[in-house]
C-alpha positions, 0 to 999 in steps of 0.5 A, a space after each residue: 335504390 332500396 333493392 340495391 342497398 340490400 345486395 352484398 356484392 364482391 365490389 362495394 359501391 362508392 357510398 358509405 351511408 350516414 344519417 342525414 345531417 350527421 358528420 360523415 366522410 371528407 376526402 380532403 375538401 368537404 364533409 359527407 352527408 350521404 345517409 342511411 340508418 339501420 336500428 339507430 346506428 350508422 353502417 357501411 352499405 354496398 351497391 352495384 355499379 350503376 348501368 351505363 345509362 340510367 333507366 329509372 322510370 321516374 326519370 324523364 327523357 331529356 329534350 333535344 335541347 337539354 341533350 345538346 347542353 350536356 357537353 360534360 361527357 365530352 371531357 377527357 377522363 383527366 379533366 373529369 377527375 380534376 373536377 371531381 377532386 373539388 367535390 365533397 365525398 357525398 357529392 362524389 358518391 352521387 356522381 358515381 351513380 350517374 353511369 358506369 364511366 362516372 362510377 369508375 372515375 369517382 373511385 380513381 385512387 387519386 381522389 382518395 388520398 384522404 379519408 375523414 370520419 367524425 361522429 360518435 355513432 359511426 361504425 368506423 371499423 366497418 366503414 374503414 374495412 369497406 373503404 379500404 377493400 374498394 380502394 384495394 381493388 386495382 392493387 390487391 391488398 394495398 391502398 397505395 394512394 391513401 396518405 391521410 386518415 383522420 378519425 376524430 371523436 369516433 368512440 366506436 373505433 377499436 383496434 380492429 379498425 387500426 389493424 385494417 389501416 395498418 395492413 392496407 395502407 403502407 403509404 400512410 403519412 398522417 393518422 389522427 385518432 383523437 378522442 378514440 379511447 378504445 384503441 390500445 398500444 398494440 394497434 398503434 404499434 402495428 400502424 407504426 411498424 407497417 406504415 414506415 412513412 408515417 410522419 404525423 400521429 395524433 393520439 390525443 385523448 387515447 387514454 390507453 396509449 402509454 407508448 409509441 414503439 415498433 412491434 416485437 417482430 419488427 424490432 427483431 427484423 430491424 435490429 440493431 437499428 430499429 430505434 431509428 426506423 420510426 419516421 414520426 416527426 409530429 406526435 400529439 399525446 395530449 390527455 394520455 394520462 397514463 404516460 409515464 417516464 418509462 413510456 416517454 423513454 421508449 418513445 424518444 428512443 424509437 422516434 428520434 426524428 421528432 420535431 413537434 411533441 405535445 404532452 399536455 396534461 400528461 400528469 405523470 411526466 417528470 424531469 427524468 422523462 425530459 432527460 430521456 427525451 433530450 438524449 435522443 430527440 435533439 431536433 424538437 422545435 415545438 414542445 408542450 408540457 402544459 399542466 405537467 405539474 411534476 416538471 420543475 426547473 431541472 426539466 427546463 435545464 434539460 430542455 435548454 439543451 435544444 438551444 436555438 432549435 427550440 421555437 415553441 414552448 408551453 409550460 402553462 400551469 407547471 407550478 414548480 418552474 421559477 425564474 431559474 428555469 426561465 433563465 435556462 431557457 432564455 440563455 440557451 434558446 435565443 430563437 424562441 418565438 412562443 412561450 406560454 408560462 401562464 400560471 407559473 406563479 414563481 416567475 417574477 420581473 427578473 425572469 421576464 427581464 432575462 427572457 426579454 434581453 436574450 429572446 429578442 425575437 419573441 412574438 408571443 408571450 403568455 404570463 397570465 396568472 403570474 402575480 409577481 410580474 409587474 410594470 417593471 417586467 413589461 418595460 423590459 419586454 417593450 424595450 427589447 421585444 419589438 416584434 411582439 404580436 401576442 401578449 397575455 397578462 390575464 389576472 396579473 394583479 400587479 399590472 397597471 395602465 402605465 405598463 401597458 402604455 410602455 408596451 403600446 408605445 414600443 410594440 407597434 405590431 401588437 395584434 392581441 392583448 389580453 388584460 382580463 381581470 387586470 386593474 387598468 384604466 380606460 385611458 390606458 386601453 384607449 392609448 393601446 388602441 390608438 398606437 396599435 391599431 390592429 390590436 384586439 384587446 380582451 378586457 373586463 372593463 365595461 367602460 371600454 368598448 
């Protein structure tokens, strides 16, 4: 093995090697632990295809009885591929070294629809280059079967690795590069421009990414309809701190098919950016603006234009939102199912009342750290939102056991209740448990267990 691993061949082998017990590859179902380490860093290594029969001197010849039991080689190729599809990548790589037939089957493109890399020490750029080069062997320069690339927490990923993906994977549908802070706008633009089927993009934690757009060449080629050519539906830009209203304007103009958008902790976004968003992206179902401290009631008025299409909204810790903003959402977004308004201290019982009476199909509500919400607001919830399954009241100082009992007596399907740091009695908690038997109660009362 050591001799083979030092040879550089035109056809790379199945093994991208990783240190023992470190995160590795995963082709859809499992993680890899195949390994080799050089000078403390993980590198991609290449091997020659194995011979038709193994001839290692340490391998004992099988007995006649053992040979009779080895019937797996009688299976047709399609059955072998089906079996291989359940193997994690490290086992798939080991199977590829059994014989030449297994080597060819293990590298069947149908087994490589997904590439998953995790870990800070992995030389991701080289790994992606070796993998795509091998997957392009039968279809020169393109990986027609590769649809998903997940590279999470790989800080050594650079623009070079994304360029490899963009050039070799035209059928890519899902790309996750969360926590890879070395990538820039240019590389993301290349992926978006060269992978027209990309629907799911996660660049959370990529602080250098400030925009999602086509490259200049692609924009010119597709003009004047280039604004509708990006097919992204799911976009996560959590912790992209540098994103501003102008960047959000560009994203909205190019990604008009967005249905899921997450802008958590994009602290420079204001109501003006949301106005741009609502002009172009009218199909959004899920929107997160948690910790966007400049978003106010005027932004809620813009979001309300989504009307019944909006199902999920997170405005946690947006301190400028009050009952006025909640009234906008409640009046027009009647099919809202999830609302996270934790830390919005301007919300009172009046806002909860309007929400409960208009969004009767609400299933999950977080109004923790809203000190102006009391038992009165809980009563409106209990009498209108019978389908409520998750309710968080953490640190709501005005909540008492009486309000909890009203909720428990009406919302039988309650599955999670958070009353940490609330002044509620043990009897009230027991009442909730008795009426909502499947409910998990998170509390800070040591007398209740």
